[in-house]
N, C-alpha and C positions, 0 to 999 in steps of 0.2 A: 504404460504399466498394465499388467494383466488385471482386469477387474470385471465384475459382472455388470451388465447393463441393467439399469433400473430407472424408476421414475425420477430419482434425484440426480441422475447423471446430467452433466451440463454441456449442452451443444453451443458452439460458438463459431464465429467465422474461422474456417480453416480446420475444423475437426470437432472433437469432443474430449472432455476429461471427466474422470469419476467425481462424484460429489465431494468426497474427502479432499481430492486435489483442488477442487474449486474453492473449498474452505481455506486451504493452504495458500492459494493465490490471493484470496482476500486478506488473509493475515499478512502475507508478504507485502501487499500494497499498503496496508496500514503501517507496517514497519518502515517502509520507504518514506511515508509522510512524517512519521515520528522522527526519523533521522534528519529530514529536512528542517523540521521545527527545532530539533536540538542544535543543529549546526548554525542556524541563523544568528547573525550578530546585529543587535539593534543599533540604530544610528543615533548618536547623540545630537545630531543636527535636527532631529525630529522627522515626522512623516514627510515623504517626498514622493513625487510622481515618477518612480523609477521602474526600470524593467527588472522583474524578478526572474532571471533566466532559469533558476532551479525550481520554478513553479510550473514547469511544463507538465501538462496532463500525462498520466501514464498511458502506455500503448492501448490501442482500441481493444485488443483481445482481452486485456486485463479488466477494463471497464465492462466489457460484455460478460465476462465470467462473474464479476461482482454482481451485476444486475440480474443475471440468470439465477444466481444463488439466492439473492433476495426474493426473487419471484417464486422460487421453489419452496422456500420455507416460510414465506409470508412476512418475514421480519428483516432478513438480511443478517450478515455476520456482526458480531460484536467482539472483535478479536484483539483488543488492546490488553491482552492478558498473556501471562507466561505460557509458552507452548505446552507445558505439561498440564495446564489447566483446561486444555481443549479436549474435545472428544478424540480418543485414540483408537486405532485398530491394533490387533495383534501384530507385533513387529515384523513377522515374516509373511503375513497374509498376502501382501501385494505380489510376492514372487513365488508363492507356494506352488503354482502350476508349472513353473519352469523346471524341467527335469535336471537333475544334477549333472547329467552328461551334456547339457546345453541344448539350445533350440535354434534352428534356422528359420528365418522368416522369408517367405516368397509371396508372390501375388502382387496385385496392382497397388496395394497399400503397404508393402513391406517397409519402405522408407518412412512412411507416415507413422507406422507403428514403432519404428526405431526412435523417431523423434519424440513420440509420446512417452516411451520408456525413459529417454534421457531427461525429459522435463519432470516427470513424476518422481523419479528417483531423487533428483536434486531438490525438488520441492520438499520431499519427505526429509531429506538430510537437513535442510534449513529449518523446517518445522521442529525437528527434534534436537536441533543444535548439535548434531553428531560431529564428533571430531574425526579427523582422518579421511580416508577415501571411501566414498560410497559408490562411485562409478569410475571405471577406467575405460578410456577410448584412445584413439590416435588422432593426430592432426589431419591425416587424410580422411578418416571417417567423418570427423566434424565438418570438414569442407564439403564432402559429398552430401551430407545431410542438410547443412545450413547455408552453403555458399559463402560469399564474402563476409557474412556476419559471424562466421566461426571464430575469427580472431578476437571478437569482443568478449567471448565468454570463457577464455582459457583460465581466468583467475577465479571462477566461481567456486565457492567452498564446496568440498566434497567431491570435486572433479579432478582426476589425474589424467593429463593429456600426454601420451607417449609419442615419441617421434615415429615409431613404427609398431606393427603388430608384434614383431619379435620382442621389442622392448616391453610392450604391454604384457605379454606372456611371462616375461622375466619378473615383472612385479608380482604376478600370481605365484610364481615358483619360489620367490624369496620369502613371501609371507603367506603360505597356503592356508594357515589356520587362524589368520588374523580376524579378530572381532572388533568392530568399531564401537567404542564406548559411547553411551548415550548420556549427554550431559544434562538432560532434563530430569533424569531419574537418579543420576549419581551411580548407576550400575556399570560394572565392567562386563566381563564375559561370563561371570558366574556369580552366584549369590548363595545365601544360606539354604535357599529352597531348591538348589540345583542350578544348572546352566540357564542363564537368561536367554530368551529367544530373540537374538539380534537378527536384523535383516542381513542377508548375505551381500557381499560386494558384487557388483555387476560389471562384467566385461561386455562392452557394446562395440561391435566391430562388424566388418564384412568377412565373409568366409575366406579363409586363407587359400591362396592359389598354390602355395608351396607345400607339398606333402610333409616335409619335415616340420614346418611350423604347425600344421594341423595335428601331427602326432604329439608335439610338445604341448599344445593346448589341451588335447584330450588327456594327457598324463597330468597336467597341472590341475584340471578340474577333478580328476580322480583323487589327487592328493589333498585337495581342498576339503574334502569330506563334507560338502554342503555349505561351507562358509563362503563360497563364491559360486556364481553361476555365469554362464555365457549366453548372450543373445546375439546372434549373427544374422546379418542380412545376406540371404542366399541359402541354398540347401546345405544341410549339415548332416551327412550320413552317420557320423559317430553318435549322434543324439537323435532328437526329434526334428521334424520340419513341419511348420505350420503355414498354411496358405491364408493370407489376410485379404479380406474383401475391402472395398472402399469404405464401408461402415465400421471396420474394425473387427468384424466377426471372423473367427479363425476356424480352420478345418485341418485335421491331422491326416486326412486321406485314408482313414481306416474306420471300419464299423466296430472294431474290437475295443478301441479306446474311447472314453468319453470325449466329446468335442471340447476343445479348449475354450475358455471363456472369451468374451469380447475384449479386445485390446484398445487402449486409448490411441487415437490417431490424430496427428497434427501435421499440417503442411509447414513449409519452412518459415513462412511469415509468422504464423501463430506461435510456433515453437520459439522463434527469436524474440517475439514480444514477451513471452513468459520468462524466458531466460534473462532478458534485460531486467525484469523486476526482481528475479532471484538475485542477480548480481548487485542491484542497488540496495536490496534489503539486508545483505550480509555485512558484517563488520568491515570497516575500512582501515587502511594502514595506520592511521594515527589520529589523535584528537584534533579537533578543529579543522578537519578536512571536509569542505563542503561537498555534497553529492553532485555528481554531474546530472544534468537534466535527462529525462527519458529520451530514448532514441527517436521515437515517433510522436509528434505532437498530435493533438486530437484529430472502512471502513468500517470504512468502519469509523464511526464518529467518535470524537473525543469531546465530551461535554465539559464546559467550563462554567464556573459560577456566574450568575447574572451580575453585571457590574452596575452598581448604583451611581448616580451622579455625585461627584465630589467637587468641592471647591467652588469657584465662582461659575456663573452661568456662561454658556458659550458666547463668544463674541462674533461668531460668523453669522451671517443672515440665515434665518430659518425659513423654510417653506411656510406659506400661510396655511391656516387650518380651514380655509374656505372650500377646499376640495371635498366633495361628498364622500369619497372613498379613502380609506386609510389602510395601508398595508404595512404590517410589522414583520420583518424577516430577520432582524437581529435578536437572537434568542428564539422564543417560540414564535411560530408563524401564525398570524391571524389577519383576516381581512374584515374590516368593519365598514358599515354604511351609516353615517351620522351617529356613530357611537355604538351601533348594534352589530354584533358579529354575524357574518355571513358563513353559511356552511357550504363548503366545496366538497362534494362527496367523492369525486374521482381523484385518486392520488395523482394521476397523470395531469389532470387539469390544474391542480395545485402546483405541481412541478413546473408546468408551462408558465404559470403566473410568476413564480419565483425566478425562473430563468429569464423571462422578459424584464423583470425588475433589475436583475444583475447585468443585463445587456442594455446600456443606455441608448445605444444606436439601433436597437431592435435586433431581430433575428429572422433569418429566412426559414423556409420549411425544412431544409436539410439540417440547419443548426439545431432546430427543435427536435427533429426525429432522432438525430444522432445522440443528443443528450438524454432524451427520455427513454428511447429504446435502443441502446447501444448494441451493435452487433447484428442488427436486423437491416436488410437492404432498405434504403429509403422508400423505394417504390412499393414495398409491401406494407408500409405503415402510413402512407399518405392519407388514406381514408380514416385511419385511426386518429391522426392528428386533427383532421377537420372535426371529427366527433368530439375530441377532447376540447378544442377551442370553442365549439358550440356549447358544450356543457358549461364552460367557464362563463360564456356570455349569458347563458340562461340563468346561472346562479346570481349574476349581478342584475339582470333584467327583472328578476323577481322583486327587487326592492328599489330599483332605479331605472329610469329610461335613458340615462346617460351612457353612451358606449364606453366600454373600458379599453378595448383594443382597436388600434388603427391599423388597417390592412391596406398597404399600397404595393401593387405588383405582387411580388412573392415575399414581401417584408412585413413583419408584424412588430408593433411596438405599443407600449402602454401610453395612454393619453395623459400626458403630464398635467394638463389643465383639469383633469377629472379625478386624479388619484395622487395622494401623498404617500411617499414611501420613506420609512426611517433610514434605509440604506442611502438614499439620495442625500439626506441631511448629513449623514456621516461623510460621504464623499465631498460634500461642500465644505465641511470642516477640515478635511484633509487637504483639499485644494487651497484653502485659506492659509493653513499652517505652513504649507510648502512654499507659499509666496509672500508670507508676512515679513515685513521689514522691522516693524516695531511691535511691542507687546506680544512677543512670540510665546512667552510662557502661558499667556491667556489663550492663545490659539491652540497650544498643545493641550491645555485643559479642556478646551471645547471638543477636541477629538476624543479625549477620554470620556467626557460626559455623553457624547453621542453614541458610544459603543455600549450596547446593553446585552451583548451575548454573541455567541457564535452565529454565523450565517445559517439560518434554518436549522437550528441546533438539534431539533428532534428528528431530523431526517438524515438518511444515509445514502443519498443519491450520489453515484460515483463522480459526476461532473462537478460537485460542490467543492471538492478539495482545493483546487487552485484559487478560486476567488475567496474561499473561507480563510485560507492561510494568508493571502495577501491582506485581507482586512485585519487579521490578527497581528500581522507585522506592523501595520500602520499604528495600531494602538500601543503596542509595546515600544515602538519608536518614540511615541509621544511620552509615555511614562519615563523612558530612559533619558530623553532630552530634558524633561521637567525635573527629574531627580538630579541631573548634573548642574542645575542652576541653584539648588537649594543651599543656603548658608547653614541651615540646621541639619547636622548629620542624621538626626532621628527622623526628620521629615524625608530626607533622602532614602533612608531605609524603608520607611512606610510606603513610599512610592514604588520602590523595587519589589516589596512584598506584594503590593497590589498587581504589579506586572506579572509576577510569578503565578498569581491566581488566574490570570488570563491565559498564560502559557506555562504550565508546570513542567514542561519538558525542555525548556530552553536553557542551554548550558551557560550562555553568557550572563543571563539574568541571575542565575544562581551564583556564579563567580562574583558578580558585583555585590550581591546581597551578603555573601559570606565575608567579603572584604569589609563591607560596611559594618557588619556585626563585630568583626575583629577590631576595627578601628574604634568602636565604642567600648571595647573591652569585654564584650559578651561572648566569650569563647565557647561556652557551653551551648549557646543558641546556634553558633556557627557550626559546631559539631553536629547538632541535631539536624540542621538544615542539610548538611552534606549527607548525613545518614539517610534522611528522608528522600533526597534526590536520587541517591544511588539505589535505594530500594525501589523507587518508582521506575527507574531505568531497567532494573533487573526484572521486575514484574512485566514490563512491556517487551522483554526480549532484547534489550539493548545493553551494551557493555558500559562499564563505568568510564568516565572521562576526566573527572576532577580528582586528582590524587589527594590523600589526606595531608600531604606535606603543605598544601596551600592553606590549611587551617593551622597546622602546627607552627609554621614559620612566623606568622604574625603574633601568635601566642608567645613564642620564644623572644621575639623582639620586644613585645610589651613587658614581659618579665624582666628582661635586661634593663629596660628603662627604669623600672621600679627600684632596682638595686643601684 
């Protein structure tokens, strides 16, 4: 995408993207995790040590963009909100520098700039929930830009893939003045204040070799009247031609015209990573369709209310409290020594501590550097890792001579004989519940009691999402299993409502609670719960999945029984 370079622009492995696009990547990543949460179906058999294949981390380029964005603004994104509530740019500003007659891209990074355009236009379409086509290209163009990965993105919203350039030009000829409505604003192509400034559709292709096709394209752009632009890889004599350097800087080869602004540039791997997330963030064909895992294994946070202990005490063995250090990472993150809080000043040191607590087998240097500094080559941050771990050791050494971290070879792990971690108690409860043969309800209650909040709830580190969601699933499994054993329907409802507080985006929990309310004859409350859930989905940028008929049908059946 055409954009000015600035201090907020985000450099990542394989190129760079504008700050606004990085925000949209973070929002898309948050949307992917919300879709995964919504689609998960709790298990009535209770927590189990299962493989959650849909909890694969998002591609490395995405986590790098997320981390760079957090570093640039000091806080990180908080994008679990409707797209129209986020910071907007003027709708046509991103393509304002492309002349209406089209522009050709040449130079060493022409393909990289074309990939950058592809990604940023589709990110913007997802962000604004635009209906219709935002970008037109061909199968051949995608294959040249992305290689074998091209087949995976044909269904991305906002993208029209034509069989040939002739067919793509026909799309422009048939709808030359088309304006894509923006569903975030409810506007079409005009308003009471005059025409709304919609972004033009983009034709992304390689320069045609056939003179007849070139003439058709030139005529189609003229007829479009600015509602469509063409960006072509290769020289384009009917319009402008920009030479793109490896850093995305463009030159038009003349002193008479102002130099074009810097363009977003991405290599094939980075572009494919970002397109994977765009694809997973968009609406899927039907309700209850689980999302596929990300293509490459390794928010925006969603806070949940702290869960207080309920019911009987845990029946699983607890760690003793003899350890001098206690780490709490379920809910707010605190480290204490003999009941007194320890201050860890470096965020990276705290992040390393939590990462080691989440990794019971320990972690090597590459694991730690990839998690804490995603997107940076491991050899460039090795010294930073040593400094970080030394800071952590010093923070503990100030109050205790007992070593916190055991270092064997290239592997680091927390000393279990010196530190107690609430997460380890939770895992012990889950393991007991998964293997218990008798008194299973008590084991499920122990899991519930051990869960006091989201993993490192106040932090937005990109690597947190998979383990955070895995823990959340364990606890809503426990609630669902316990609810299924209750003879009292009101107790069943209460447990389901508690589970919804843990994950207010889960569809299956809401269906169960709505049916429980209907069975109790409280149809007004069922209506309210459905309305609240649908509003929450809308606010997060998700489509509704529970039809109102699910509430009306039990009401009709109940009414018939009364007569």
